[in-house]
LUMLUMFI-64946 format. One line per field, with one value per residue: residue in one letter; z, x, y of N, C-alpha, C in turn; residue number from 1. Coordinates in Angstrom, 2 decimals. Example, Ala and Ser with C-alpha at 12.3 -4.5 7.8 and 13.67 -1.06 7.14 Angstrom:
<pts>
residuo: (a,s)
n.zz: (7.80,7.08)
n.xx: (13.19,12.85)
n.yy: (-5.69,-2.25)
ca.zz: (7.80,7.14)
ca.xx: (12.30,13.67)
ca.yy: (-4.50,-1.06)
c.zz: (7.80,7.87)
c.xx: (13.20,12.90)
c.yy: (-3.30,0.03)
num: (1,2)
</pts>
This chain:
<pts>
residuo: (x,x,x,x,x,x,x,x,x,x,x,x,x,x,x,x,x,x,x,x,x,x,x,x,x,x,x,x,x,x,x,x,x,x,x,x,x,x,x,x,x,x,x,x,x,x,x,x,x,x,x,x,x,x,x,x,x,x,x,x,x,x,x,x,x,x,x,x,x,x,x,x,x,x,x,x,x,x,x,x,x,x,x,x,x,x,x,x,x)
n.zz: (4.00,5.66,4.96,6.19,5.22,2.99,3.52,2.67,4.13,5.82,7.00,9.84,10.56,12.25,13.78,12.42,9.86,6.60,4.36,2.22,3.61,2.81,2.84,5.00,8.46,10.78,13.03,13.72,12.92,13.23,15.50,16.11,18.57,19.02,19.66,22.04,20.77,18.09,18.24,19.20,17.08,14.54,11.50,8.15,6.41,3.89,0.86,1.30,4.08,4.86,3.62,5.21,7.68,7.13,6.60,9.04,11.62,14.43,14.72,13.38,14.72,17.71,20.36,19.38,19.00,17.23,16.12,14.32,12.50,10.28,6.78,5.03,2.30,-0.37,-2.67,-1.82,0.02,-1.66,-3.20,-1.23,-0.56,-3.07,-3.26,-1.04,-1.81,-4.25,-3.46,-1.80,-3.21)
n.xx: (-5.70,-5.97,-6.18,-6.65,-4.67,-5.89,-5.32,-4.48,-6.32,-4.41,-2.64,-2.02,-3.15,-3.14,-6.10,-9.25,-9.15,-9.80,-10.28,-12.57,-14.73,-17.16,-20.52,-20.09,-20.84,-21.32,-18.79,-17.83,-15.56,-13.20,-10.41,-10.18,-10.74,-13.62,-15.22,-17.82,-19.97,-19.77,-19.63,-22.14,-23.76,-26.16,-26.56,-25.04,-22.10,-22.71,-22.58,-23.99,-24.29,-21.52,-20.87,-22.32,-21.13,-18.47,-18.84,-19.81,-18.71,-19.13,-21.76,-23.08,-22.31,-22.36,-19.97,-17.95,-14.50,-12.64,-10.30,-11.28,-12.60,-14.23,-15.30,-16.25,-16.62,-18.40,-17.28,-14.73,-15.48,-16.71,-14.54,-12.93,-14.68,-14.81,-12.14,-11.91,-13.78,-12.65,-10.13,-10.82,-11.61)
n.yy: (20.51,17.44,14.14,10.94,8.11,5.55,2.63,-0.78,-3.56,-4.80,-3.01,-0.82,2.15,5.37,5.97,4.76,2.24,3.15,1.74,0.24,1.30,2.44,1.61,-0.04,-0.91,1.76,2.74,0.20,-1.22,-3.76,-3.83,-1.15,1.31,2.92,6.14,6.57,7.82,7.14,4.32,3.60,4.41,4.03,2.33,2.46,3.50,5.86,7.74,10.14,10.30,10.29,12.68,14.56,14.10,14.84,17.52,18.75,17.39,17.33,18.05,15.96,13.50,13.97,14.21,12.61,11.50,12.51,14.88,17.18,19.72,19.97,20.19,22.85,23.35,22.02,20.89,20.10,18.10,16.32,15.48,14.23,12.09,10.78,9.94,8.13,6.25,5.28,4.42,2.39,0.26)
ca.zz: (4.54,5.86,4.86,6.47,4.06,2.88,3.32,2.60,5.49,6.58,7.70,11.01,10.70,13.38,13.38,11.78,8.47,5.76,3.22,2.20,4.64,2.20,3.00,6.28,9.62,11.46,14.34,14.00,12.35,14.17,15.72,16.48,19.67,18.64,20.70,22.25,19.84,16.81,18.58,19.29,15.95,13.76,10.07,7.38,5.74,2.51,0.39,1.90,5.51,4.93,3.32,6.39,8.64,6.74,6.69,10.45,12.37,15.79,14.59,12.94,15.77,18.88,21.30,18.74,19.50,16.13,16.15,12.99,12.50,9.16,5.49,4.60,0.88,-0.92,-3.63,-1.02,0.58,-2.78,-3.54,-0.21,-0.70,-4.22,-2.90,-0.19,-2.60,-5.26,-2.78,-1.07,-4.13)
ca.xx: (-6.57,-5.27,-7.02,-5.84,-4.56,-6.81,-4.37,-5.06,-6.71,-3.30,-1.88,-2.75,-2.85,-3.74,-7.54,-9.77,-8.75,-10.93,-10.37,-13.84,-15.65,-18.47,-21.43,-19.81,-21.50,-20.64,-18.21,-17.80,-14.41,-12.35,-9.09,-10.12,-11.68,-14.36,-15.85,-19.19,-20.85,-19.78,-19.86,-23.59,-24.41,-26.87,-26.52,-23.87,-21.58,-23.14,-22.05,-24.77,-23.91,-20.17,-20.86,-22.76,-20.04,-17.31,-19.22,-19.91,-18.65,-19.65,-23.22,-23.55,-22.12,-21.83,-19.22,-16.90,-13.17,-11.78,-9.98,-11.47,-13.68,-15.13,-15.02,-17.46,-16.76,-18.95,-16.35,-13.71,-16.10,-16.93,-13.18,-12.57,-15.50,-14.37,-10.88,-12.22,-14.48,-11.70,-9.03,-11.42,-11.97)
ca.yy: (19.49,16.16,12.99,9.76,7.19,4.42,1.51,-2.11,-3.94,-5.34,-2.03,-0.27,3.54,6.06,6.14,3.52,2.02,3.61,0.81,-0.43,1.82,2.72,0.45,-0.71,-0.33,2.89,2.50,-1.24,-1.87,-4.51,-3.28,0.26,1.64,4.11,6.88,6.02,8.40,6.33,2.93,3.37,4.94,3.00,2.55,2.24,4.71,6.16,9.04,11.22,10.34,10.77,14.14,15.36,13.94,15.68,18.95,19.16,16.13,17.51,18.07,14.63,12.54,14.72,13.41,11.79,11.91,12.98,16.34,17.66,20.71,19.75,20.78,23.57,23.40,20.77,20.33,19.39,16.89,15.37,14.98,13.27,10.89,10.08,9.29,7.09,5.23,4.72,3.73,1.29,-0.80)
c.zz: (4.58,5.87,5.25,5.27,4.14,2.55,3.09,4.01,6.34,7.34,8.86,11.15,12.01,12.94,12.65,10.35,7.60,4.55,3.25,3.18,4.05,2.25,4.29,7.42,10.28,12.79,14.64,13.42,13.44,14.30,16.03,17.62,19.35,19.82,20.88,21.26,18.57,17.12,18.71,18.10,15.14,12.28,9.44,6.73,4.27,2.09,1.09,3.42,5.68,4.63,4.50,7.53,8.40,6.84,8.14,11.36,13.77,15.79,14.26,14.03,17.00,19.85,20.71,19.20,18.44,16.24,14.75,12.95,11.37,7.92,4.99,3.07,0.28,-1.92,-2.93,-0.48,-0.51,-3.22,-2.54,-0.35,-1.94,-3.98,-2.07,-0.94,-3.51,-4.55,-2.05,-1.93,-4.25)
c.xx: (-5.78,-6.33,-6.18,-5.69,-5.63,-5.98,-5.16,-5.39,-5.58,-2.56,-2.73,-2.40,-3.40,-5.21,-8.00,-9.32,-9.98,-11.15,-11.74,-14.84,-17.07,-19.33,-21.20,-20.57,-20.65,-20.08,-18.02,-16.55,-13.56,-11.02,-9.00,-11.15,-12.36,-14.93,-17.23,-20.16,-20.91,-20.07,-21.37,-24.44,-25.04,-26.77,-25.16,-23.42,-22.06,-22.48,-22.72,-24.39,-22.46,-20.06,-21.27,-21.75,-18.89,-17.62,-19.18,-19.87,-19.29,-21.17,-23.75,-23.45,-21.53,-21.14,-18.15,-15.53,-12.21,-11.56,-10.05,-12.67,-14.64,-14.67,-16.26,-17.66,-17.22,-18.04,-15.24,-14.30,-16.29,-15.59,-12.70,-13.35,-15.11,-13.04,-11.08,-12.83,-13.46,-10.63,-9.51,-11.79,-10.95)
c.yy: (18.18,15.10,11.79,8.84,6.09,3.21,0.21,-2.56,-4.50,-4.32,-1.40,1.24,4.08,6.35,4.87,3.44,2.34,2.75,0.09,0.08,2.13,1.43,-0.31,-0.07,0.75,2.40,1.05,-1.93,-2.53,-3.80,-1.84,0.50,3.00,4.87,6.30,6.55,7.61,4.84,2.63,3.87,3.73,3.32,2.17,3.49,4.75,7.45,10.21,11.38,10.82,12.25,15.00,15.25,14.82,17.14,19.41,17.92,16.25,17.56,16.68,13.62,13.24,13.77,12.55,12.27,12.43,14.47,16.89,18.53,20.58,20.48,21.53,23.57,22.05,20.14,19.55,18.13,15.89,14.73,13.95,11.96,10.04,9.33,8.08,5.95,4.53,3.93,2.47,0.15,-1.87)
num: (1,2,3,4,5,6,7,8,9,10,11,12,13,14,15,16,17,18,19,20,21,22,23,24,25,26,27,28,29,30,31,32,33,34,35,36,37,38,39,40,41,42,43,44,45,46,47,48,49,50,51,52,53,54,55,56,57,58,59,60,61,62,63,64,65,66,67,68,69,70,71,72,73,74,75,76,77,78,79,80,81,82,83,84,85,86,87,88,89)
</pts>
């Protein structure tokens, strides 16, 4: 499994920067061009929403541009979410 790094806000990785993403508006981070599916999404990233996104991205936000099929194992998803939360503090 490949998880993008959660760099400080000053770095520019491929894909959106995940630093501080929990609680942030979906598809609204400055400096990244989101797919229309995420750009028009309503709400903020929560553990529950991120869990459903990581499980089946194409079902959660059909039409997104991320090349990722999902993580079927709930323990894997929980580990990714914990990593994103910890690294974003």
